[in-house]
N, CA, C, O and the ligand as a Tripos MOL2 file, in Angstrom:
@<TRIPOS>MOLECULE
protein
  269   267    68     0     0
PROTEIN
NO_CHARGES

@<TRIPOS>ATOM
      1 N          94.8090  125.1060  188.5950 N.3       1 MET1
      2 CA         93.5260  125.2630  187.9600 C.3       1 MET1
      3 C          93.4520  126.6580  187.3650 C.2       1 MET1
      4 O          93.6650  127.6590  188.0490 O.2       1 MET1
      5 N          93.1490  126.7010  186.0840 N.am      2 SER2
      6 CA         93.0950  127.9970  185.4180 C.3       2 SER2
      7 C          91.6510  128.3640  185.1120 C.2       2 SER2
      8 O          90.7770  127.5050  185.0050 O.2       2 SER2
      9 N          91.4340  129.6390  184.9780 N.am      3 ALA3
     10 CA         90.0870  130.1320  184.6440 C.3       3 ALA3
     11 C          89.7710  129.7790  183.2040 C.2       3 ALA3
     12 O          90.6650  129.7690  182.3580 O.2       3 ALA3
     13 N          88.5130  129.4890  182.9140 N.am      4 PRO4
     14 CA         88.1590  129.1700  181.5260 C.3       4 PRO4
     15 C          88.3520  130.3790  180.6310 C.2       4 PRO4
     16 O          88.0210  131.5090  180.9930 O.2       4 PRO4
     17 N          88.8880  130.1150  179.4690 N.am      5 THR5
     18 CA         89.1040  131.2240  178.5210 C.3       5 THR5
     19 C          87.7760  131.5450  177.8240 C.2       5 THR5
     20 O          87.0090  130.6460  177.4830 O.2       5 THR5
     21 N          87.5260  132.8160  177.6240 N.am      6 PRO6
     22 CA         86.2740  133.1790  176.9310 C.3       6 PRO6
     23 C          86.3240  132.7230  175.4710 C.2       6 PRO6
     24 O          87.3820  132.6940  174.8430 O.2       6 PRO6
     25 N          85.1700  132.3760  174.9670 N.am      7 ALA7
     26 CA         85.0930  131.9560  173.5620 C.3       7 ALA7
     27 C          85.4390  133.1280  172.6570 C.2       7 ALA7
     28 O          85.0340  134.2650  172.8990 O.2       7 ALA7
     29 N          86.1870  132.8280  171.6230 N.am      8 ARG8
     30 CA         86.5660  133.8850  170.6830 C.3       8 ARG8
     31 C          85.3830  134.1740  169.7600 C.2       8 ARG8
     32 O          84.7390  133.2720  169.2260 O.2       8 ARG8
     33 N          85.1360  135.4300  169.6030 N.am      9 SER9
     34 CA         84.0470  135.7910  168.7020 C.3       9 SER9
     35 C          84.6180  136.0950  167.3180 C.2       9 SER9
     36 O          85.6660  136.7270  167.1840 O.2       9 SER9
     37 N          83.9280  135.6460  166.3330 N.am     10 VAL10
     38 CA         84.3500  135.8790  164.9560 C.3      10 VAL10
     39 C          83.4060  136.9120  164.3580 C.2      10 VAL10
     40 O          82.1850  136.7710  164.4230 O.2      10 VAL10
     41 N          83.9790  137.9300  163.7860 N.am     11 ALA11
     42 CA         83.1520  138.9720  163.1790 C.3      11 ALA11
     43 C          82.5380  138.4560  161.8890 C.2      11 ALA11
     44 O          83.2380  138.0390  160.9660 O.2      11 ALA11
     45 N          81.2430  138.4930  161.8520 N.am     12 VAL12
     46 CA         80.5110  138.0770  160.6520 C.3      12 VAL12
     47 C          79.8070  139.3100  160.1010 C.2      12 VAL12
     48 O          79.0230  139.9440  160.8070 O.2      12 VAL12
     49 N          80.0750  139.6460  158.8700 N.am     13 PRO13
     50 CA         79.4200  140.8370  158.3340 C.3      13 PRO13
     51 C          77.9060  140.6590  158.2950 C.2      13 PRO13
     52 O          77.3960  139.5770  158.0070 O.2      13 PRO13
     53 N          77.2090  141.7420  158.5900 N.am     14 ALA14
     54 CA         75.7480  141.6780  158.5990 C.3      14 ALA14
     55 C          75.1960  141.5280  157.1890 C.2      14 ALA14
     56 O          74.0830  141.0370  156.9970 O.2      14 ALA14
     57 N          75.9720  141.9490  156.2140 N.am     15 ILE15
     58 CA         75.5270  141.8670  154.8260 C.3      15 ILE15
     59 C          76.7150  141.4030  153.9940 C.2      15 ILE15
     60 O          77.8440  141.8450  154.2070 O.2      15 ILE15
     61 N          76.4590  140.5340  153.0730 N.am     16 SER16
     62 CA         77.5590  140.0050  152.2770 C.3      16 SER16
     63 C          78.0030  141.0410  151.2480 C.2      16 SER16
     64 O          77.1940  141.8580  150.8080 O.2      16 SER16
     65 N          79.2550  141.0190  150.8670 N.am     17 PRO17
     66 CA         79.7360  141.9830  149.8660 C.3      17 PRO17
     67 C          78.9680  141.8780  148.5530 C.2      17 PRO17
     68 O          78.7100  142.8900  147.9010 O.2      17 PRO17
     69 N          78.6050  140.6700  148.1660 N.am     18 ARG18
     70 CA         77.8510  140.5040  146.9110 C.3      18 ARG18
     71 C          76.4760  141.1650  147.0090 C.2      18 ARG18
     72 O          76.0420  141.8520  146.0850 O.2      18 ARG18
     73 N          75.7960  140.9510  148.1370 N.am     19 LEU19
     74 CA         74.4850  141.5680  148.3270 C.3      19 LEU19
     75 C          74.6090  143.0830  148.3870 C.2      19 LEU19
     76 O          73.7420  143.7990  147.8870 O.2      19 LEU19
     77 N          75.6800  143.5710  148.9930 N.am     20 LEU20
     78 CA         75.9010  145.0150  149.0580 C.3      20 LEU20
     79 C          76.0790  145.5940  147.6590 C.2      20 LEU20
     80 O          75.5250  146.6480  147.3500 O.2      20 LEU20
     81 N          76.8550  144.9060  146.8050 N.am     21 ARG21
     82 CA         77.0440  145.3960  145.4310 C.3      21 ARG21
     83 C          75.7250  145.4050  144.6680 C.2      21 ARG21
     84 O          75.4250  146.3660  143.9590 O.2      21 ARG21
     85 N          74.9470  144.3570  144.8070 N.am     22 VAL22
     86 CA         73.6570  144.2930  144.1070 C.3      22 VAL22
     87 C          72.7220  145.3830  144.6140 C.2      22 VAL22
     88 O          72.0230  146.0170  143.8240 O.2      22 VAL22
     89 N          72.7040  145.6050  145.9190 N.am     23 ALA23
     90 CA         71.8260  146.6270  146.4850 C.3      23 ALA23
     91 C          72.2400  148.0170  146.0160 C.2      23 ALA23
     92 O          71.3870  148.8380  145.6800 O.2      23 ALA23
     93 N          73.5500  148.2870  145.9920 N.am     24 LEU24
     94 CA         74.0090  149.5940  145.5230 C.3      24 LEU24
     95 C          73.7050  149.7980  144.0450 C.2      24 LEU24
     96 O          73.3360  150.8980  143.6340 O.2      24 LEU24
     97 N          73.8540  148.7590  143.2540 N.am     25 LEU25
     98 CA         73.5190  148.8500  141.8320 C.3      25 LEU25
     99 C          72.0290  149.1170  141.6550 C.2      25 LEU25
    100 O          71.6420  149.9450  140.8310 O.2      25 LEU25
    101 N          71.1950  148.4230  142.4190 N.am     26 ALA26
    102 CA         69.7410  148.6230  142.3170 C.3      26 ALA26
    103 C          69.3660  150.0440  142.7240 C.2      26 ALA26
    104 O          68.5380  150.6780  142.0700 O.2      26 ALA26
    105 N          69.9610  150.5430  143.7860 N.am     27 VAL27
    106 CA         69.6630  151.9110  144.2310 C.3      27 VAL27
    107 C          70.1010  152.9150  143.1710 C.2      27 VAL27
    108 O          69.3870  153.8760  142.8850 O.2      27 VAL27
    109 N          71.2810  152.6890  142.5890 N.am     28 GLY28
    110 CA         71.7600  153.5800  141.5350 C.3      28 GLY28
    111 C          70.8440  153.5870  140.3290 C.2      28 GLY28
    112 O          70.5450  154.6480  139.7830 O.2      28 GLY28
    113 N          70.3980  152.4230  139.9100 N.am     29 LEU29
    114 CA         69.5000  152.3460  138.7580 C.3      29 LEU29
    115 C          68.1540  153.0000  139.0570 C.2      29 LEU29
    116 O          67.5840  153.6720  138.1980 O.2      29 LEU29
    117 N          67.6530  152.8050  140.2610 N.am     30 LEU30
    118 CA         66.3800  153.4240  140.6230 C.3      30 LEU30
    119 C          66.4960  154.9460  140.7090 C.2      30 LEU30
    120 O          65.5780  155.6640  140.3150 O.2      30 LEU30
    121 N          67.6250  155.4350  141.2250 N.am     31 LEU31
    122 CA         67.8240  156.8830  141.2680 C.3      31 LEU31
    123 C          67.9190  157.4610  139.8630 C.2      31 LEU31
    124 O          67.3820  158.5330  139.5830 O.2      31 LEU31
    125 N          68.6100  156.7360  138.9780 N.am     32 MET32
    126 CA         68.7220  157.1960  137.5960 C.3      32 MET32
    127 C          67.3450  157.2080  136.9380 C.2      32 MET32
    128 O          67.0080  158.1500  136.2210 O.2      32 MET32
    129 N          66.5520  156.1730  137.1780 N.am     33 LEU33
    130 CA         65.2020  156.1170  136.6130 C.3      33 LEU33
    131 C          64.3400  157.2470  137.1740 C.2      33 LEU33
    132 O          63.5960  157.8870  136.4310 O.2      33 LEU33
    133 N          64.4350  157.4940  138.4730 N.am     34 ALA34
    134 CA         63.6570  158.5840  139.0740 C.3      34 ALA34
    135 C          64.0660  159.9240  138.4870 C.2      34 ALA34
    136 O          63.2230  160.7900  138.2560 O.2      34 ALA34
    137 N          65.3780  160.0960  138.2420 N.am     35 TYR35
    138 CA         65.8310  161.3430  137.6260 C.3      35 TYR35
    139 C          65.2630  161.4780  136.2210 C.2      35 TYR35
    140 O          64.7780  162.5450  135.8420 O.2      35 TYR35
    141 N          65.3230  160.4020  135.4520 N.am     36 LEU36
    142 CA         64.8420  160.4710  134.0740 C.3      36 LEU36
    143 C          63.3430  160.7280  134.0180 C.2      36 LEU36
    144 O          62.8720  161.4520  133.1410 O.2      36 LEU36
    145 N          62.5880  160.1410  134.9440 N.am     37 VAL37
    146 CA         61.1390  160.3490  134.9460 C.3      37 VAL37
    147 C          60.8040  161.7520  135.4390 C.2      37 VAL37
    148 O          59.9290  162.4120  134.8770 O.2      37 VAL37
    149 N          61.4810  162.2080  136.4680 N.am     38 ALA38
    150 CA         61.0390  163.4240  137.1380 C.3      38 ALA38
    151 C          61.7230  164.7030  136.6600 C.2      38 ALA38
    152 O          61.0820  165.7520  136.6000 O.2      38 ALA38
    153 N          63.0030  164.6390  136.3210 N.am     39 PHE39
    154 CA         63.7260  165.8950  136.1480 C.3      39 PHE39
    155 C          64.3890  166.0870  134.7980 C.2      39 PHE39
    156 O          64.7290  167.2150  134.4420 O.2      39 PHE39
    157 N          64.5810  165.0340  134.0440 N.am     40 ASP40
    158 CA         65.3340  165.1840  132.8030 C.3      40 ASP40
    159 C          64.5340  165.9960  131.7840 C.2      40 ASP40
    160 O          63.3610  165.7210  131.5280 O.2      40 ASP40
    161 N          65.1800  166.9730  131.2270 N.am     41 GLN41
    162 CA         64.5430  167.7820  130.1850 C.3      41 GLN41
    163 C          65.2740  167.6030  128.8690 C.2      41 GLN41
    164 O          65.1640  168.4440  127.9770 O.2      41 GLN41
    165 N          66.0220  166.5110  128.7390 N.am     42 GLY42
    166 CA         66.7580  166.2600  127.5190 C.3      42 GLY42
    167 C          68.2410  166.5840  127.6350 C.2      42 GLY42
    168 O          69.0090  166.2760  126.7230 O.2      42 GLY42
    169 N          68.6590  167.2000  128.7370 N.am     43 ALA43
    170 CA         70.0570  167.5830  128.8830 C.3      43 ALA43
    171 C          70.9480  166.3660  129.0940 C.2      43 ALA43
    172 O          72.0390  166.2950  128.5290 O.2      43 ALA43
    173 N          70.5050  165.4220  129.8890 N.am     44 VAL44
    174 CA         71.3200  164.2370  130.1730 C.3      44 VAL44
    175 C          71.0320  163.1400  129.1630 C.2      44 VAL44
    176 O          71.9530  162.5020  128.6530 O.2      44 VAL44
    177 N          69.7690  162.9210  128.8760 N.am     45 SER45
    178 CA         69.4190  161.8070  128.0000 C.3      45 SER45
    179 C          69.7100  162.1170  126.5360 C.2      45 SER45
    180 O          69.7450  161.2050  125.7100 O.2      45 SER45
    181 N          69.9180  163.3900  126.2020 N.am     46 GLN46
    182 CA         70.1910  163.8090  124.8190 C.3      46 GLN46
    183 C          69.0930  163.3340  123.8730 C.2      46 GLN46
    184 O          69.3490  163.0520  122.7020 O.2      46 GLN46
    185 N          67.8750  163.2500  124.3880 N.am     47 SER47
    186 CA         66.7680  162.7690  123.5690 C.3      47 SER47
    187 C          65.8520  163.9020  123.1590 C.2      47 SER47
    188 O          64.7480  163.6690  122.6660 O.2      47 SER47
    189 N          66.3030  165.1190  123.3580 N.am     48 GLY48
    190 CA         65.3980  166.2250  123.0740 C.3      48 GLY48
    191 C          64.2440  166.1770  124.0540 C.2      48 GLY48
    192 O          64.4520  165.9690  125.2490 O.2      48 GLY48
    193 N          63.0540  166.3630  123.5720 N.am     49 MET49
    194 CA         61.8820  166.3230  124.4500 C.3      49 MET49
    195 C          61.1840  164.9680  124.3800 C.2      49 MET49
    196 O          60.1110  164.7950  124.9580 O.2      49 MET49
    197 N          61.7880  163.9990  123.6730 N.am     50 TYR50
    198 CA         61.1470  162.6940  123.5240 C.3      50 TYR50
    199 C          60.9310  162.0290  124.8810 C.2      50 TYR50
    200 O          59.8280  161.5700  125.1760 O.2      50 TYR50
    201 N          61.9680  161.9740  125.7040 N.am     51 LEU51
    202 CA         61.8400  161.3220  127.0150 C.3      51 LEU51
    203 C          60.8900  162.1020  127.9120 C.2      51 LEU51
    204 O          60.1280  161.5120  128.6790 O.2      51 LEU51
    205 N          60.9350  163.4240  127.8180 N.am     52 HIS52
    206 CA         60.0230  164.2500  128.6000 C.3      52 HIS52
    207 C          58.5780  163.9310  128.2360 C.2      52 HIS52
    208 O          57.7340  163.7440  129.1120 O.2      52 HIS52
    209 N          58.3060  163.8710  126.9490 N.am     53 GLU53
    210 CA         56.9400  163.5790  126.5160 C.3      53 GLU53
    211 C          56.5380  162.1540  126.8830 C.2      53 GLU53
    212 O          55.3830  161.8990  127.2240 O.2      53 GLU53
    213 N          57.4920  161.2290  126.8110 N.am     54 LEU54
    214 CA         57.1990  159.8390  127.1620 C.3      54 LEU54
    215 C          56.8150  159.7040  128.6340 C.2      54 LEU54
    216 O          55.9280  158.9210  128.9740 O.2      54 LEU54
    217 N          57.4710  160.4560  129.5000 N.am     55 MET55
    218 CA         57.2430  160.3750  130.9480 C.3      55 MET55
    219 C          56.2670  161.4300  131.4440 C.2      55 MET55
    220 O          56.0900  161.5840  132.6520 O.2      55 MET55
    221 N          55.6360  162.1540  130.5400 N.am     56 HIS56
    222 CA         54.8520  163.3150  130.9290 C.3      56 HIS56
    223 C          53.7200  162.9820  131.8990 C.2      56 HIS56
    224 O          53.5420  163.6760  132.9000 O.2      56 HIS56
    225 N          52.9670  161.9440  131.6200 N.am     57 ASP57
    226 CA         51.8670  161.5930  132.5150 C.3      57 ASP57
    227 C          52.3840  161.1440  133.8780 C.2      57 ASP57
    228 O          51.7600  161.4090  134.9050 O.2      57 ASP57
    229 N          53.5170  160.4680  133.8770 N.am     58 GLY58
    230 CA         54.1190  160.0430  135.1350 C.3      58 GLY58
    231 C          54.5320  161.2230  135.9890 C.2      58 GLY58
    232 O          54.3870  161.1920  137.2110 O.2      58 GLY58
    233 N          55.0500  162.2680  135.3490 N.am     59 ARG59
    234 CA         55.4090  163.4850  136.0930 C.3      59 ARG59
    235 C          54.1900  164.0680  136.7870 C.2      59 ARG59
    236 O          54.2340  164.3830  137.9770 O.2      59 ARG59
    237 N          53.1130  164.2080  136.0470 N.am     60 HIS60
    238 CA         51.9070  164.7900  136.6360 C.3      60 HIS60
    239 C          51.3380  163.8820  137.7130 C.2      60 HIS60
    240 O          50.8380  164.3640  138.7290 O.2      60 HIS60
    241 N          51.4080  162.5780  137.5010 N.am     61 LEU61
    242 CA         50.9180  161.6460  138.4910 C.3      61 LEU61
    243 C          51.6890  161.7630  139.7960 C.2      61 LEU61
    244 O          51.1060  161.6530  140.8750 O.2      61 LEU61
    245 N          53.0010  161.9850  139.7040 N.am     62 LEU62
    246 CA         53.8440  162.0880  140.8970 C.3      62 LEU62
    247 C          53.8440  163.4970  141.4810 C.2      62 LEU62
    248 O          54.3810  163.7140  142.5670 O.2      62 LEU62
    249 N          53.2530  164.4480  140.7770 N.am     63 GLY63
    250 CA         53.2140  165.8210  141.2910 C.3      63 GLY63
    251 C          54.4970  166.5800  141.0770 C.2      63 GLY63
    252 O          54.7580  167.5660  141.7660 O.2      63 GLY63
    253 N          55.3120  166.1310  140.1210 N.am     64 VAL64
    254 CA         56.5690  166.8280  139.8300 C.3      64 VAL64
    255 C          56.2540  168.0370  138.9580 C.2      64 VAL64
    256 O          55.5100  167.9150  137.9850 O.2      64 VAL64
    257 N          56.8010  169.1880  139.2850 N.am     65 PRO65
    258 CA         56.5730  170.3660  138.4410 C.3      65 PRO65
    259 C          57.0060  170.0860  137.0050 C.2      65 PRO65
    260 O          58.0890  169.5550  136.7580 O.2      65 PRO65
    261 N          56.1520  170.4470  136.0820 N.am     66 CYS66
    262 CA         56.4210  170.0860  134.6990 C.3      66 CYS66
    263 C          56.4260  171.3030  133.7980 C.2      66 CYS66
    264 O          57.4430  171.6190  133.1810 O.2      66 CYS66
    265 N          55.3200  171.9720  133.7220 N.am     67 HIS67
    266 CA         55.2140  173.1400  132.8520 C.3      67 HIS67
    267 C          54.2230  174.1210  133.4130 C.2      67 HIS67
    268 O          53.9930  175.1750  132.8200 O.2      67 HIS67
    269 ZN         53.1980  168.5510  132.0540 Zn       68 ZN68
@<TRIPOS>BOND
     1     1     2 1
     2     2     3 1
     3     3     4 2
     4     3     5 am
     5     5     6 1
     6     6     7 1
     7     7     8 2
     8     7     9 am
     9     9    10 1
    10    10    11 1
    11    11    12 2
    12    11    13 am
    13    13    14 1
    14    14    15 1
    15    15    16 2
    16    15    17 am
    17    17    18 1
    18    18    19 1
    19    19    20 2
    20    19    21 am
    21    21    22 1
    22    22    23 1
    23    23    24 2
    24    23    25 am
    25    25    26 1
    26    26    27 1
    27    27    28 2
    28    27    29 am
    29    29    30 1
    30    30    31 1
    31    31    32 2
    32    31    33 am
    33    33    34 1
    34    34    35 1
    35    35    36 2
    36    35    37 am
    37    37    38 1
    38    38    39 1
    39    39    40 2
    40    39    41 am
    41    41    42 1
    42    42    43 1
    43    43    44 2
    44    43    45 am
    45    45    46 1
    46    46    47 1
    47    47    48 2
    48    47    49 am
    49    49    50 1
    50    50    51 1
    51    51    52 2
    52    51    53 am
    53    53    54 1
    54    54    55 1
    55    55    56 2
    56    55    57 am
    57    57    58 1
    58    58    59 1
    59    59    60 2
    60    59    61 am
    61    61    62 1
    62    62    63 1
    63    63    64 2
    64    63    65 am
    65    65    66 1
    66    66    67 1
    67    67    68 2
    68    67    69 am
    69    69    70 1
    70    70    71 1
    71    71    72 2
    72    71    73 am
    73    73    74 1
    74    74    75 1
    75    75    76 2
    76    75    77 am
    77    77    78 1
    78    78    79 1
    79    79    80 2
    80    79    81 am
    81    81    82 1
    82    82    83 1
    83    83    84 2
    84    83    85 am
    85    85    86 1
    86    86    87 1
    87    87    88 2
    88    87    89 am
    89    89    90 1
    90    90    91 1
    91    91    92 2
    92    91    93 am
    93    93    94 1
    94    94    95 1
    95    95    96 2
    96    95    97 am
    97    97    98 1
    98    98    99 1
    99    99   100 2
   100    99   101 am
   101   101   102 1
   102   102   103 1
   103   103   104 2
   104   103   105 am
   105   105   106 1
   106   106   107 1
   107   107   108 2
   108   107   109 am
   109   109   110 1
   110   110   111 1
   111   111   112 2
   112   111   113 am
   113   113   114 1
   114   114   115 1
   115   115   116 2
   116   115   117 am
   117   117   118 1
   118   118   119 1
   119   119   120 2
   120   119   121 am
   121   121   122 1
   122   122   123 1
   123   123   124 2
   124   123   125 am
   125   125   126 1
   126   126   127 1
   127   127   128 2
   128   127   129 am
   129   129   130 1
   130   130   131 1
   131   131   132 2
   132   131   133 am
   133   133   134 1
   134   134   135 1
   135   135   136 2
   136   135   137 am
   137   137   138 1
   138   138   139 1
   139   139   140 2
   140   139   141 am
   141   141   142 1
   142   142   143 1
   143   143   144 2
   144   143   145 am
   145   145   146 1
   146   146   147 1
   147   147   148 2
   148   147   149 am
   149   149   150 1
   150   150   151 1
   151   151   152 2
   152   151   153 am
   153   153   154 1
   154   154   155 1
   155   155   156 2
   156   155   157 am
   157   157   158 1
   158   158   159 1
   159   159   160 2
   160   159   161 am
   161   161   162 1
   162   162   163 1
   163   163   164 2
   164   163   165 am
   165   165   166 1
   166   166   167 1
   167   167   168 2
   168   167   169 am
   169   169   170 1
   170   170   171 1
   171   171   172 2
   172   171   173 am
   173   173   174 1
   174   174   175 1
   175   175   176 2
   176   175   177 am
   177   177   178 1
   178   178   179 1
   179   179   180 2
   180   179   181 am
   181   181   182 1
   182   182   183 1
   183   183   184 2
   184   183   185 am
   185   185   186 1
   186   186   187 1
   187   187   188 2
   188   187   189 am
   189   189   190 1
   190   190   191 1
   191   191   192 2
   192   191   193 am
   193   193   194 1
   194   194   195 1
   195   195   196 2
   196   195   197 am
   197   197   198 1
   198   198   199 1
   199   199   200 2
   200   199   201 am
   201   201   202 1
   202   202   203 1
   203   203   204 2
   204   203   205 am
   205   205   206 1
   206   206   207 1
   207   207   208 2
   208   207   209 am
   209   209   210 1
   210   210   211 1
   211   211   212 2
   212   211   213 am
   213   213   214 1
   214   214   215 1
   215   215   216 2
   216   215   217 am
   217   217   218 1
   218   218   219 1
   219   219   220 2
   220   219   221 am
   221   221   222 1
   222   222   223 1
   223   223   224 2
   224   223   225 am
   225   225   226 1
   226   226   227 1
   227   227   228 2
   228   227   229 am
   229   229   230 1
   230   230   231 1
   231   231   232 2
   232   231   233 am
   233   233   234 1
   234   234   235 1
   235   235   236 2
   236   235   237 am
   237   237   238 1
   238   238   239 1
   239   239   240 2
   240   239   241 am
   241   241   242 1
   242   242   243 1
   243   243   244 2
   244   243   245 am
   245   245   246 1
   246   246   247 1
   247   247   248 2
   248   247   249 am
   249   249   250 1
   250   250   251 1
   251   251   252 2
   252   251   253 am
   253   253   254 1
   254   254   255 1
   255   255   256 2
   256   255   257 am
   257   257   258 1
   258   258   259 1
   259   259   260 2
   260   259   261 am
   261   261   262 1
   262   262   263 1
   263   263   264 2
   264   263   265 am
   265   265   266 1
   266   266   267 1
   267   267   268 2
@<TRIPOS>SUBSTRUCTURE
     1 MET1         2 RESIDUE 1 A MET
     2 SER2         6 RESIDUE 1 A SER
     3 ALA3        10 RESIDUE 1 A ALA
     4 PRO4        14 RESIDUE 1 A PRO
     5 THR5        18 RESIDUE 1 A THR
     6 PRO6        22 RESIDUE 1 A PRO
     7 ALA7        26 RESIDUE 1 A ALA
     8 ARG8        30 RESIDUE 1 A ARG
     9 SER9        34 RESIDUE 1 A SER
    10 VAL10       38 RESIDUE 1 A VAL
    11 ALA11       42 RESIDUE 1 A ALA
    12 VAL12       46 RESIDUE 1 A VAL
    13 PRO13       50 RESIDUE 1 A PRO
    14 ALA14       54 RESIDUE 1 A ALA
    15 ILE15       58 RESIDUE 1 A ILE
    16 SER16       62 RESIDUE 1 A SER
    17 PRO17       66 RESIDUE 1 A PRO
    18 ARG18       70 RESIDUE 1 A ARG
    19 LEU19       74 RESIDUE 1 A LEU
    20 LEU20       78 RESIDUE 1 A LEU
    21 ARG21       82 RESIDUE 1 A ARG
    22 VAL22       86 RESIDUE 1 A VAL
    23 ALA23       90 RESIDUE 1 A ALA
    24 LEU24       94 RESIDUE 1 A LEU
    25 LEU25       98 RESIDUE 1 A LEU
    26 ALA26      102 RESIDUE 1 A ALA
    27 VAL27      106 RESIDUE 1 A VAL
    28 GLY28      110 RESIDUE 1 A GLY
    29 LEU29      114 RESIDUE 1 A LEU
    30 LEU30      118 RESIDUE 1 A LEU
    31 LEU31      122 RESIDUE 1 A LEU
    32 MET32      126 RESIDUE 1 A MET
    33 LEU33      130 RESIDUE 1 A LEU
    34 ALA34      134 RESIDUE 1 A ALA
    35 TYR35      138 RESIDUE 1 A TYR
    36 LEU36      142 RESIDUE 1 A LEU
    37 VAL37      146 RESIDUE 1 A VAL
    38 ALA38      150 RESIDUE 1 A ALA
    39 PHE39      154 RESIDUE 1 A PHE
    40 ASP40      158 RESIDUE 1 A ASP
    41 GLN41      162 RESIDUE 1 A GLN
    42 GLY42      166 RESIDUE 1 A GLY
    43 ALA43      170 RESIDUE 1 A ALA
    44 VAL44      174 RESIDUE 1 A VAL
    45 SER45      178 RESIDUE 1 A SER
    46 GLN46      182 RESIDUE 1 A GLN
    47 SER47      186 RESIDUE 1 A SER
    48 GLY48      190 RESIDUE 1 A GLY
    49 MET49      194 RESIDUE 1 A MET
    50 TYR50      198 RESIDUE 1 A TYR
    51 LEU51      202 RESIDUE 1 A LEU
    52 HIS52      206 RESIDUE 1 A HIS
    53 GLU53      210 RESIDUE 1 A GLU
    54 LEU54      214 RESIDUE 1 A LEU
    55 MET55      218 RESIDUE 1 A MET
    56 HIS56      222 RESIDUE 1 A HIS
    57 ASP57      226 RESIDUE 1 A ASP
    58 GLY58      230 RESIDUE 1 A GLY
    59 ARG59      234 RESIDUE 1 A ARG
    60 HIS60      238 RESIDUE 1 A HIS
    61 LEU61      242 RESIDUE 1 A LEU
    62 LEU62      246 RESIDUE 1 A LEU
    63 GLY63      250 RESIDUE 1 A GLY
    64 VAL64      254 RESIDUE 1 A VAL
    65 PRO65      258 RESIDUE 1 A PRO
    66 CYS66      262 RESIDUE 1 A CYS
    67 HIS67      266 RESIDUE 1 A HIS
    68 ZN68       269 GROUP 0 **** ****
């Protein structure tokens, strides 16, 4: 008579690779949007002050130092 063998556990990822890619892409896009709204002064966007002026009210609403 032998002892019962323990059930083998299979590692199941807590998050699927596809969901991880989508989540990382969403976080990246949101960080880029936050940068463009809050900090871009035309250096990255190459838009001069157009993007700054477009996001100007949003900056003040969020309390980001502006001028
Ligand atoms: Zn301002």
